[in-house]
PDB file with SEQRES, HELIX, SHEET and CRYST1 records, atoms N, CA, C and O in Angstrom:
SEQRES   1 A   63  MET ALA HIS ARG GLY ILE ILE VAL VAL HIS VAL GLU HIS          
SEQRES   2 A   63  VAL ALA THR ASP LEU GLY LEU TRP CYS THR ASP CYS ALA          
SEQRES   3 A   63  THR SER GLY GLY ALA ARG VAL TRP PHE THR ARG ARG SER          
SEQRES   4 A   63  GLY ASN THR LEU ARG LEU CYS SER ALA VAL GLY CYS THR          
SEQRES   5 A   63  ASP CYS GLY GLY SER ASN VAL GLU ALA GLY ALA                  
SHEET    1 AA1 3 VAL A   9  CYS A  22  0                                        
SHEET    2 AA1 3 THR A  27  SER A  39 -1                                        
SHEET    3 AA1 3 THR A  42  CYS A  51 -1                                        
CRYST1    1.000    1.000    1.000  90.00  90.00  90.00 P 1           1          
ATOM      1  N   MET A   1      23.736   7.689 -22.273  1.00  0.00           N  
ATOM      2  CA  MET A   1      23.106   6.962 -21.192  1.00  0.00           C  
ATOM      3  C   MET A   1      21.995   7.748 -20.565  1.00  0.00           C  
ATOM      4  O   MET A   1      22.199   8.873 -20.107  1.00  0.00           O  
ATOM      5  N   ALA A   2      20.779   7.148 -20.538  1.00  0.00           N  
ATOM      6  CA  ALA A   2      19.610   7.906 -20.030  1.00  0.00           C  
ATOM      7  C   ALA A   2      19.691   7.821 -18.521  1.00  0.00           C  
ATOM      8  O   ALA A   2      20.046   6.843 -17.863  1.00  0.00           O  
ATOM      9  N   HIS A   3      19.280   9.077 -18.056  1.00  0.00           N  
ATOM     10  CA  HIS A   3      19.237   9.184 -16.606  1.00  0.00           C  
ATOM     11  C   HIS A   3      17.801   8.800 -16.072  1.00  0.00           C  
ATOM     12  O   HIS A   3      16.791   9.249 -16.613  1.00  0.00           O  
ATOM     13  N   ARG A   4      17.758   7.992 -15.038  1.00  0.00           N  
ATOM     14  CA  ARG A   4      16.496   7.535 -14.433  1.00  0.00           C  
ATOM     15  C   ARG A   4      16.307   8.142 -13.103  1.00  0.00           C  
ATOM     16  O   ARG A   4      17.073   7.873 -12.177  1.00  0.00           O  
ATOM     17  N   GLY A   5      15.331   8.936 -12.978  1.00  0.00           N  
ATOM     18  CA  GLY A   5      15.065   9.478 -11.537  1.00  0.00           C  
ATOM     19  C   GLY A   5      14.151   8.643 -10.781  1.00  0.00           C  
ATOM     20  O   GLY A   5      13.374   7.833 -11.287  1.00  0.00           O  
ATOM     21  N   ILE A   6      14.294   8.898  -9.451  1.00  0.00           N  
ATOM     22  CA  ILE A   6      13.429   8.132  -8.557  1.00  0.00           C  
ATOM     23  C   ILE A   6      12.429   9.113  -7.859  1.00  0.00           C  
ATOM     24  O   ILE A   6      12.810  10.120  -7.262  1.00  0.00           O  
ATOM     25  N   ILE A   7      11.081   8.728  -7.985  1.00  0.00           N  
ATOM     26  CA  ILE A   7      10.056   9.543  -7.378  1.00  0.00           C  
ATOM     27  C   ILE A   7       9.617   8.761  -6.118  1.00  0.00           C  
ATOM     28  O   ILE A   7       9.301   7.573  -6.174  1.00  0.00           O  
ATOM     29  N   VAL A   8       9.614   9.474  -5.000  1.00  0.00           N  
ATOM     30  CA  VAL A   8       9.224   8.964  -3.712  1.00  0.00           C  
ATOM     31  C   VAL A   8       7.882   9.525  -3.432  1.00  0.00           C  
ATOM     32  O   VAL A   8       7.728  10.741  -3.546  1.00  0.00           O  
ATOM     33  N   VAL A   9       6.860   8.738  -3.066  1.00  0.00           N  
ATOM     34  CA  VAL A   9       5.550   9.271  -2.813  1.00  0.00           C  
ATOM     35  C   VAL A   9       5.187   8.694  -1.343  1.00  0.00           C  
ATOM     36  O   VAL A   9       5.322   7.494  -1.103  1.00  0.00           O  
ATOM     37  N   HIS A  10       4.742   9.570  -0.420  1.00  0.00           N  
ATOM     38  CA  HIS A  10       4.385   9.127   0.903  1.00  0.00           C  
ATOM     39  C   HIS A  10       2.836   9.355   0.959  1.00  0.00           C  
ATOM     40  O   HIS A  10       2.328  10.374   0.491  1.00  0.00           O  
ATOM     41  N   VAL A  11       2.094   8.341   1.566  1.00  0.00           N  
ATOM     42  CA  VAL A  11       0.645   8.376   1.684  1.00  0.00           C  
ATOM     43  C   VAL A  11       0.355   8.177   3.108  1.00  0.00           C  
ATOM     44  O   VAL A  11       0.926   7.306   3.764  1.00  0.00           O  
ATOM     45  N   GLU A  12      -0.551   8.996   3.610  1.00  0.00           N  
ATOM     46  CA  GLU A  12      -0.819   8.919   5.113  1.00  0.00           C  
ATOM     47  C   GLU A  12      -2.445   9.028   5.223  1.00  0.00           C  
ATOM     48  O   GLU A  12      -3.095   9.891   4.631  1.00  0.00           O  
ATOM     49  N   HIS A  13      -2.939   8.143   5.970  1.00  0.00           N  
ATOM     50  CA  HIS A  13      -4.481   8.019   6.151  1.00  0.00           C  
ATOM     51  C   HIS A  13      -4.835   9.227   7.046  1.00  0.00           C  
ATOM     52  O   HIS A  13      -4.097   9.517   7.988  1.00  0.00           O  
ATOM     53  N   VAL A  14      -5.894   9.902   6.784  1.00  0.00           N  
ATOM     54  CA  VAL A  14      -6.308  11.053   7.520  1.00  0.00           C  
ATOM     55  C   VAL A  14      -7.707  10.659   8.254  1.00  0.00           C  
ATOM     56  O   VAL A  14      -7.808  10.779   9.475  1.00  0.00           O  
ATOM     57  N   ALA A  15      -8.712  10.215   7.503  1.00  0.00           N  
ATOM     58  CA  ALA A  15     -10.018   9.931   8.170  1.00  0.00           C  
ATOM     59  C   ALA A  15     -10.770   8.972   7.217  1.00  0.00           C  
ATOM     60  O   ALA A  15     -10.382   8.746   6.071  1.00  0.00           O  
ATOM     61  N   THR A  16     -11.824   8.452   7.748  1.00  0.00           N  
ATOM     62  CA  THR A  16     -12.696   7.588   6.936  1.00  0.00           C  
ATOM     63  C   THR A  16     -14.166   7.953   7.338  1.00  0.00           C  
ATOM     64  O   THR A  16     -14.527   7.958   8.515  1.00  0.00           O  
ATOM     65  N   ASP A  17     -14.962   8.249   6.328  1.00  0.00           N  
ATOM     66  CA  ASP A  17     -16.349   8.472   6.483  1.00  0.00           C  
ATOM     67  C   ASP A  17     -17.141   7.226   6.160  1.00  0.00           C  
ATOM     68  O   ASP A  17     -17.071   6.768   5.020  1.00  0.00           O  
ATOM     69  N   LEU A  18     -17.883   6.649   7.073  1.00  0.00           N  
ATOM     70  CA  LEU A  18     -18.683   5.446   6.806  1.00  0.00           C  
ATOM     71  C   LEU A  18     -20.135   5.788   6.783  1.00  0.00           C  
ATOM     72  O   LEU A  18     -20.564   6.845   7.246  1.00  0.00           O  
ATOM     73  N   GLY A  19     -20.937   4.803   6.192  1.00  0.00           N  
ATOM     74  CA  GLY A  19     -22.388   5.030   6.151  1.00  0.00           C  
ATOM     75  C   GLY A  19     -22.931   5.867   5.038  1.00  0.00           C  
ATOM     76  O   GLY A  19     -24.062   6.351   5.073  1.00  0.00           O  
ATOM     77  N   LEU A  20     -22.059   6.028   4.012  1.00  0.00           N  
ATOM     78  CA  LEU A  20     -22.526   6.747   2.774  1.00  0.00           C  
ATOM     79  C   LEU A  20     -23.424   5.876   1.865  1.00  0.00           C  
ATOM     80  O   LEU A  20     -23.321   4.650   1.855  1.00  0.00           O  
ATOM     81  N   TRP A  21     -24.243   6.507   1.156  1.00  0.00           N  
ATOM     82  CA  TRP A  21     -25.211   5.812   0.348  1.00  0.00           C  
ATOM     83  C   TRP A  21     -24.530   5.271  -0.932  1.00  0.00           C  
ATOM     84  O   TRP A  21     -23.857   6.008  -1.653  1.00  0.00           O  
ATOM     85  N   CYS A  22     -24.719   4.023  -1.178  1.00  0.00           N  
ATOM     86  CA  CYS A  22     -24.191   3.434  -2.434  1.00  0.00           C  
ATOM     87  C   CYS A  22     -25.443   3.227  -3.439  1.00  0.00           C  
ATOM     88  O   CYS A  22     -26.422   2.535  -3.159  1.00  0.00           O  
ATOM     89  N   THR A  23     -25.275   3.881  -4.566  1.00  0.00           N  
ATOM     90  CA  THR A  23     -26.342   3.754  -5.571  1.00  0.00           C  
ATOM     91  C   THR A  23     -26.378   2.438  -6.382  1.00  0.00           C  
ATOM     92  O   THR A  23     -27.347   2.115  -7.070  1.00  0.00           O  
ATOM     93  N   ASP A  24     -25.169   1.647  -6.241  1.00  0.00           N  
ATOM     94  CA  ASP A  24     -25.065   0.429  -6.934  1.00  0.00           C  
ATOM     95  C   ASP A  24     -25.982  -0.609  -6.235  1.00  0.00           C  
ATOM     96  O   ASP A  24     -26.748  -1.306  -6.901  1.00  0.00           O  
ATOM     97  N   CYS A  25     -25.897  -0.703  -4.913  1.00  0.00           N  
ATOM     98  CA  CYS A  25     -26.583  -1.788  -4.188  1.00  0.00           C  
ATOM     99  C   CYS A  25     -27.714  -1.197  -3.335  1.00  0.00           C  
ATOM    100  O   CYS A  25     -28.436  -1.953  -2.684  1.00  0.00           O  
ATOM    101  N   ALA A  26     -27.891   0.162  -3.320  1.00  0.00           N  
ATOM    102  CA  ALA A  26     -28.880   0.742  -2.473  1.00  0.00           C  
ATOM    103  C   ALA A  26     -28.860   0.429  -1.001  1.00  0.00           C  
ATOM    104  O   ALA A  26     -29.852   0.085  -0.360  1.00  0.00           O  
ATOM    105  N   THR A  27     -27.573   0.586  -0.493  1.00  0.00           N  
ATOM    106  CA  THR A  27     -27.364   0.354   0.880  1.00  0.00           C  
ATOM    107  C   THR A  27     -26.499   1.490   1.388  1.00  0.00           C  
ATOM    108  O   THR A  27     -25.914   2.235   0.602  1.00  0.00           O  
ATOM    109  N   SER A  28     -26.417   1.623   2.729  1.00  0.00           N  
ATOM    110  CA  SER A  28     -25.552   2.561   3.368  1.00  0.00           C  
ATOM    111  C   SER A  28     -24.099   2.039   3.636  1.00  0.00           C  
ATOM    112  O   SER A  28     -23.462   2.424   4.616  1.00  0.00           O  
ATOM    113  N   GLY A  29     -23.609   1.158   2.736  1.00  0.00           N  
ATOM    114  CA  GLY A  29     -22.297   0.515   2.856  1.00  0.00           C  
ATOM    115  C   GLY A  29     -21.187   1.369   2.226  1.00  0.00           C  
ATOM    116  O   GLY A  29     -20.040   0.929   2.147  1.00  0.00           O  
ATOM    117  N   GLY A  30     -21.505   2.525   1.800  1.00  0.00           N  
ATOM    118  CA  GLY A  30     -20.473   3.355   1.209  1.00  0.00           C  
ATOM    119  C   GLY A  30     -19.553   3.914   2.167  1.00  0.00           C  
ATOM    120  O   GLY A  30     -19.926   4.161   3.314  1.00  0.00           O  
ATOM    121  N   ALA A  31     -18.188   4.163   1.712  1.00  0.00           N  
ATOM    122  CA  ALA A  31     -17.179   4.731   2.584  1.00  0.00           C  
ATOM    123  C   ALA A  31     -16.351   5.642   1.692  1.00  0.00           C  
ATOM    124  O   ALA A  31     -16.199   5.450   0.486  1.00  0.00           O  
ATOM    125  N   ARG A  32     -15.808   6.686   2.409  1.00  0.00           N  
ATOM    126  CA  ARG A  32     -14.891   7.622   1.764  1.00  0.00           C  
ATOM    127  C   ARG A  32     -13.649   7.550   2.631  1.00  0.00           C  
ATOM    128  O   ARG A  32     -13.738   7.615   3.857  1.00  0.00           O  
ATOM    129  N   VAL A  33     -12.543   7.422   2.029  1.00  0.00           N  
ATOM    130  CA  VAL A  33     -11.175   7.404   2.818  1.00  0.00           C  
ATOM    131  C   VAL A  33     -10.557   8.633   2.435  1.00  0.00           C  
ATOM    132  O   VAL A  33     -10.443   8.894   1.237  1.00  0.00           O  
ATOM    133  N   TRP A  34     -10.085   9.529   3.442  1.00  0.00           N  
ATOM    134  CA  TRP A  34      -9.325  10.724   3.091  1.00  0.00           C  
ATOM    135  C   TRP A  34      -7.850  10.496   3.382  1.00  0.00           C  
ATOM    136  O   TRP A  34      -7.534   9.931   4.430  1.00  0.00           O  
ATOM    137  N   PHE A  35      -6.959  10.891   2.540  1.00  0.00           N  
ATOM    138  CA  PHE A  35      -5.568  10.624   2.707  1.00  0.00           C  
ATOM    139  C   PHE A  35      -4.794  11.771   2.115  1.00  0.00           C  
ATOM    140  O   PHE A  35      -5.262  12.462   1.211  1.00  0.00           O  
ATOM    141  N   THR A  36      -3.510  11.978   2.679  1.00  0.00           N  
ATOM    142  CA  THR A  36      -2.583  12.926   2.120  1.00  0.00           C  
ATOM    143  C   THR A  36      -1.618  12.215   1.232  1.00  0.00           C  
ATOM    144  O   THR A  36      -1.297  11.053   1.481  1.00  0.00           O  
ATOM    145  N   ARG A  37      -1.136  12.874   0.191  1.00  0.00           N  
ATOM    146  CA  ARG A  37      -0.094  12.292  -0.750  1.00  0.00           C  
ATOM    147  C   ARG A  37       0.918  13.386  -0.881  1.00  0.00           C  
ATOM    148  O   ARG A  37       0.626  14.504  -1.305  1.00  0.00           O  
ATOM    149  N   ARG A  38       2.153  13.017  -0.493  1.00  0.00           N  
ATOM    150  CA  ARG A  38       3.241  13.917  -0.556  1.00  0.00           C  
ATOM    151  C   ARG A  38       4.329  13.405  -1.560  1.00  0.00           C  
ATOM    152  O   ARG A  38       4.815  12.276  -1.478  1.00  0.00           O  
ATOM    153  N   SER A  39       4.659  14.285  -2.475  1.00  0.00           N  
ATOM    154  CA  SER A  39       5.720  13.901  -3.469  1.00  0.00           C  
ATOM    155  C   SER A  39       6.532  15.134  -3.624  1.00  0.00           C  
ATOM    156  O   SER A  39       6.030  16.172  -4.055  1.00  0.00           O  
ATOM    157  N   GLY A  40       7.852  15.032  -3.262  1.00  0.00           N  
ATOM    158  CA  GLY A  40       8.747  16.198  -3.256  1.00  0.00           C  
ATOM    159  C   GLY A  40       8.188  17.185  -2.268  1.00  0.00           C  
ATOM    160  O   GLY A  40       7.930  16.871  -1.106  1.00  0.00           O  
ATOM    161  N   ASN A  41       7.997  18.469  -2.800  1.00  0.00           N  
ATOM    162  CA  ASN A  41       7.481  19.603  -2.022  1.00  0.00           C  
ATOM    163  C   ASN A  41       5.983  19.811  -2.134  1.00  0.00           C  
ATOM    164  O   ASN A  41       5.488  20.848  -1.691  1.00  0.00           O  
ATOM    165  N   THR A  42       5.191  18.818  -2.741  1.00  0.00           N  
ATOM    166  CA  THR A  42       3.855  18.944  -3.031  1.00  0.00           C  
ATOM    167  C   THR A  42       3.043  18.105  -2.088  1.00  0.00           C  
ATOM    168  O   THR A  42       3.277  16.897  -2.064  1.00  0.00           O  
ATOM    169  N   LEU A  43       2.151  18.588  -1.339  1.00  0.00           N  
ATOM    170  CA  LEU A  43       1.249  17.809  -0.349  1.00  0.00           C  
ATOM    171  C   LEU A  43      -0.177  18.069  -0.914  1.00  0.00           C  
ATOM    172  O   LEU A  43      -0.565  19.201  -1.204  1.00  0.00           O  
ATOM    173  N   ARG A  44      -0.903  16.990  -1.046  1.00  0.00           N  
ATOM    174  CA  ARG A  44      -2.309  17.061  -1.526  1.00  0.00           C  
ATOM    175  C   ARG A  44      -3.212  16.232  -0.636  1.00  0.00           C  
ATOM    176  O   ARG A  44      -2.810  15.163  -0.177  1.00  0.00           O  
ATOM    177  N   LEU A  45      -4.447  16.710  -0.378  1.00  0.00           N  
ATOM    178  CA  LEU A  45      -5.441  15.991   0.268  1.00  0.00           C  
ATOM    179  C   LEU A  45      -6.238  15.325  -0.813  1.00  0.00           C  
ATOM    180  O   LEU A  45      -6.708  15.986  -1.738  1.00  0.00           O  
ATOM    181  N   CYS A  46      -6.402  14.000  -0.711  1.00  0.00           N  
ATOM    182  CA  CYS A  46      -7.031  13.207  -1.672  1.00  0.00           C  
ATOM    183  C   CYS A  46      -8.153  12.353  -0.933  1.00  0.00           C  
ATOM    184  O   CYS A  46      -8.122  12.133   0.278  1.00  0.00           O  
ATOM    185  N   SER A  47      -9.202  11.870  -1.841  1.00  0.00           N  
ATOM    186  CA  SER A  47     -10.149  10.878  -1.243  1.00  0.00           C  
ATOM    187  C   SER A  47     -10.485   9.819  -2.321  1.00  0.00           C  
ATOM    188  O   SER A  47     -10.338  10.004  -3.529  1.00  0.00           O  
ATOM    189  N   ALA A  48     -10.932   8.743  -1.772  1.00  0.00           N  
ATOM    190  CA  ALA A  48     -11.385   7.624  -2.652  1.00  0.00           C  
ATOM    191  C   ALA A  48     -12.645   7.059  -2.065  1.00  0.00           C  
ATOM    192  O   ALA A  48     -12.768   6.996  -0.842  1.00  0.00           O  
ATOM    193  N   VAL A  49     -13.583   6.647  -2.874  1.00  0.00           N  
ATOM    194  CA  VAL A  49     -14.913   6.047  -2.387  1.00  0.00           C  
ATOM    195  C   VAL A  49     -15.000   4.728  -2.854  1.00  0.00           C  
ATOM    196  O   VAL A  49     -14.400   4.356  -3.863  1.00  0.00           O  
ATOM    197  N   GLY A  50     -15.795   3.919  -2.098  1.00  0.00           N  
ATOM    198  CA  GLY A  50     -16.108   2.533  -2.403  1.00  0.00           C  
ATOM    199  C   GLY A  50     -17.229   1.936  -1.454  1.00  0.00           C  
ATOM    200  O   GLY A  50     -17.412   2.431  -0.342  1.00  0.00           O  
ATOM    201  N   CYS A  51     -17.920   0.943  -1.879  1.00  0.00           N  
ATOM    202  CA  CYS A  51     -18.793   0.304  -1.059  1.00  0.00           C  
ATOM    203  C   CYS A  51     -18.315  -0.956  -0.387  1.00  0.00           C  
ATOM    204  O   CYS A  51     -17.801  -1.866  -1.037  1.00  0.00           O  
ATOM    205  N   THR A  52     -18.476  -1.003   0.845  1.00  0.00           N  
ATOM    206  CA  THR A  52     -18.138  -2.130   1.649  1.00  0.00           C  
ATOM    207  C   THR A  52     -18.955  -3.336   1.487  1.00  0.00           C  
ATOM    208  O   THR A  52     -18.517  -4.437   1.821  1.00  0.00           O  
ATOM    209  N   ASP A  53     -20.149  -3.171   0.977  1.00  0.00           N  
ATOM    210  CA  ASP A  53     -21.102  -4.302   0.710  1.00  0.00           C  
ATOM    211  C   ASP A  53     -20.932  -4.950  -0.646  1.00  0.00           C  
ATOM    212  O   ASP A  53     -20.854  -6.174  -0.744  1.00  0.00           O  
ATOM    213  N   CYS A  54     -20.868  -4.075  -1.785  1.00  0.00           N  
ATOM    214  CA  CYS A  54     -20.872  -4.661  -3.106  1.00  0.00           C  
ATOM    215  C   CYS A  54     -19.543  -4.401  -3.833  1.00  0.00           C  
ATOM    216  O   CYS A  54     -19.280  -5.022  -4.863  1.00  0.00           O  
ATOM    217  N   GLY A  55     -18.699  -3.491  -3.313  1.00  0.00           N  
ATOM    218  CA  GLY A  55     -17.456  -3.153  -3.942  1.00  0.00           C  
ATOM    219  C   GLY A  55     -17.564  -2.046  -5.049  1.00  0.00           C  
ATOM    220  O   GLY A  55     -16.578  -1.673  -5.684  1.00  0.00           O  
ATOM    221  N   GLY A  56     -18.779  -1.564  -5.230  1.00  0.00           N  
ATOM    222  CA  GLY A  56     -18.997  -0.524  -6.220  1.00  0.00           C  
ATOM    223  C   GLY A  56     -18.418   0.749  -5.856  1.00  0.00           C  
ATOM    224  O   GLY A  56     -18.008   0.962  -4.715  1.00  0.00           O  
ATOM    225  N   SER A  57     -18.363   1.707  -6.899  1.00  0.00           N  
ATOM    226  CA  SER A  57     -17.746   3.012  -6.669  1.00  0.00           C  
ATOM    227  C   SER A  57     -18.729   4.123  -6.782  1.00  0.00           C  
ATOM    228  O   SER A  57     -18.309   5.279  -6.725  1.00  0.00           O  
ATOM    229  N   ASN A  58     -20.007   3.883  -6.937  1.00  0.00           N  
ATOM    230  CA  ASN A  58     -21.099   4.967  -7.016  1.00  0.00           C  
ATOM    231  C   ASN A  58     -21.599   5.263  -5.713  1.00  0.00           C  
ATOM    232  O   ASN A  58     -22.699   4.850  -5.346  1.00  0.00           O  
ATOM    233  N   VAL A  59     -20.811   5.994  -4.955  1.00  0.00           N  
ATOM    234  CA  VAL A  59     -21.166   6.337  -3.526  1.00  0.00           C  
ATOM    235  C   VAL A  59     -21.427   7.747  -3.503  1.00  0.00           C  
ATOM    236  O   VAL A  59     -20.620   8.503  -4.045  1.00  0.00           O  
ATOM    237  N   GLU A  60     -22.542   8.231  -2.896  1.00  0.00           N  
ATOM    238  CA  GLU A  60     -22.888   9.637  -2.875  1.00  0.00           C  
ATOM    239  C   GLU A  60     -22.195  10.231  -1.640  1.00  0.00           C  
ATOM    240  O   GLU A  60     -22.004   9.577  -0.615  1.00  0.00           O  
ATOM    241  N   ALA A  61     -21.827  11.531  -1.804  1.00  0.00           N  
ATOM    242  CA  ALA A  61     -21.070  12.232  -0.727  1.00  0.00           C  
ATOM    243  C   ALA A  61     -21.797  12.339   0.522  1.00  0.00           C  
ATOM    244  O   ALA A  61     -21.140  12.416   1.560  1.00  0.00           O  
ATOM    245  N   GLY A  62     -23.110  12.355   0.569  1.00  0.00           N  
ATOM    246  CA  GLY A  62     -23.839  12.497   1.825  1.00  0.00           C  
ATOM    247  C   GLY A  62     -24.056  14.023   2.142  1.00  0.00           C  
ATOM    248  O   GLY A  62     -23.530  14.898   1.454  1.00  0.00           O  
ATOM    249  N   ALA A  63     -24.802  14.271   3.145  1.00  0.00           N  
ATOM    250  CA  ALA A  63     -25.057  15.680   3.541  1.00  0.00           C  
ATOM    251  C   ALA A  63     -23.996  16.277   4.420  1.00  0.00           C  
ATOM    252  O   ALA A  63     -24.099  17.440   4.810  1.00  0.00           O  
TER     253      ALA A  63                                                      
END                                                                             
């Protein structure tokens, strides 16, 4: 019989950067969301980007 493990991942929002430049639609509708991801004893700081105007993902980090 195969053993199936359970992996528990906790995600917590840290911050959101708004007003980043989106190269898909040439607006400042880009956003970056910062969050932590914990799995077991590992904690990682992660981020994801997207545009609130067009939904694209070609967002520049900004200055």
